[in-house]
C-alpha positions as CSV (number, residue, x, y, z in Angstrom):
1,M,0.0,0.0,0.0
2,T,1.2,3.5,-0.8
3,V,0.3,7.0,0.3
4,K,-0.8,9.3,-2.3
5,L,0.0,13.0,-1.8
6,S,-1.4,16.0,-3.6
7,S,-1.1,19.6,-2.7
8,R,-2.1,23.1,-3.6
9,T,-1.5,26.6,-2.2
10,E,-4.2,28.8,-1.1
11,G,-2.8,32.3,-0.2
12,D,-0.3,31.7,2.6
13,T,-1.7,28.2,3.3
14,T,-0.6,24.9,1.9
15,V,-3.3,22.1,1.7
16,V,-1.8,18.6,1.5
17,V,-4.2,15.8,0.7
18,L,-3.2,12.3,1.8
19,E,-4.8,9.0,0.7
20,G,-3.9,5.5,1.8
21,E,-2.1,4.1,4.9
22,I,0.6,5.7,6.9
23,N,2.7,2.7,8.1
24,S,6.2,1.8,8.6
25,T,6.6,1.1,4.8
26,T,5.1,4.5,3.8
27,S,6.1,6.9,6.5
28,G,9.8,7.6,5.6
29,G,8.9,8.6,2.1
30,L,5.9,10.5,3.3
31,Q,8.1,12.5,5.8
32,A,10.5,13.5,3.0
33,Q,7.5,14.7,1.0
34,L,5.8,16.6,3.9
35,L,8.7,18.5,5.4
36,P,9.3,20.9,2.5
37,F,5.6,22.0,2.8
38,V,6.3,23.3,6.4
39,G,7.4,26.9,5.8
40,E,8.0,29.9,7.8
41,G,5.0,32.2,8.1
42,S,2.7,29.8,6.2
43,R,0.1,27.4,7.6
44,L,-0.1,23.7,6.6
45,L,-3.4,21.9,6.5
46,I,-3.0,18.1,6.1
47,D,-6.2,16.5,5.0
48,L,-6.4,13.0,6.4
49,S,-9.9,12.2,5.2
50,G,-8.5,9.7,2.7
51,V,-6.2,8.0,5.3
52,S,-7.6,4.7,6.6
53,Y,-4.8,3.7,9.1
54,V,-1.9,5.3,10.9
55,S,0.8,3.2,12.6
56,S,3.2,4.3,15.2
57,A,5.8,5.0,12.4
58,G,3.1,7.3,10.9
59,L,2.4,9.0,14.2
60,R,6.3,9.7,14.4
61,T,6.3,11.2,11.0
62,L,3.4,13.6,12.0
63,L,5.2,14.5,15.2
64,I,8.4,15.3,13.1
65,V,6.3,17.7,10.9
66,H,4.8,19.2,14.1
67,R,8.2,19.7,15.6
68,R,9.5,21.4,12.4
69,A,6.4,23.6,12.3
70,Q,7.2,24.7,16.0
71,Q,10.9,25.5,15.1
72,L,9.6,27.7,12.2
73,R,6.9,29.3,14.4
74,T,4.0,28.2,12.1
75,G,1.1,25.8,12.5
76,V,-0.1,22.5,11.2
77,I,-3.8,21.7,11.2
78,L,-5.0,18.1,10.7
79,V,-8.3,17.7,8.9
80,G,-10.8,14.9,8.4
81,L,-9.5,12.3,10.8
82,S,-11.4,9.0,10.5
83,E,-12.7,7.4,13.7
84,E,-9.9,5.0,13.8
85,V,-7.2,7.5,13.2
86,R,-8.7,9.8,15.7
87,F,-8.8,6.9,18.2
88,V,-5.1,6.1,17.7
89,M,-4.1,9.7,18.1
90,S,-6.3,10.2,21.2
91,A,-5.1,7.1,22.9
92,T,-1.4,8.0,22.3
93,G,-1.8,11.7,23.3
94,F,-0.9,12.9,19.8
95,L,-4.2,14.9,19.4
96,D,-2.8,17.4,22.0
97,F,0.1,18.3,19.5
98,F,-2.2,19.5,16.6
99,E,-5.2,21.6,15.8
100,I,-7.8,19.4,14.5
101,E,-10.8,20.3,12.3
102,D,-13.5,18.1,10.8
103,D,-13.3,19.5,7.3
104,L,-11.2,21.9,5.0
105,D,-13.9,24.6,5.3
106,A,-13.6,24.8,9.0
107,A,-9.8,24.7,8.8
108,R,-9.8,27.5,6.2
109,E,-12.0,29.5,8.5
110,R,-9.5,29.1,11.3
111,T,-6.5,30.2,9.2
112,G,-8.6,33.3,8.0
113,R,-8.9,32.0,4.3
């Protein structure tokens, strides 16, 4: 299984849409693809509505993205978490690291776009 990534820029916000599973096989490549989107002064919205599974390796990837955003004083908003992904992130305490929105419209509203 792979993770498909597509992106677009909306003003000073980058929207990254992911589809597939984030696991030990896909997380390394995903991390390399995601980190360049974390930029100084811009927000990153990661749409996970197409992600059916996140392993501990996937959580680590998201944590690395979060830490990079903190270093650059910018933010990451996770959007569209499935019940399973939300449960895993909640049980491991990862929900506390991110801003979470149900959909892209709510996330855009939060970023002022």
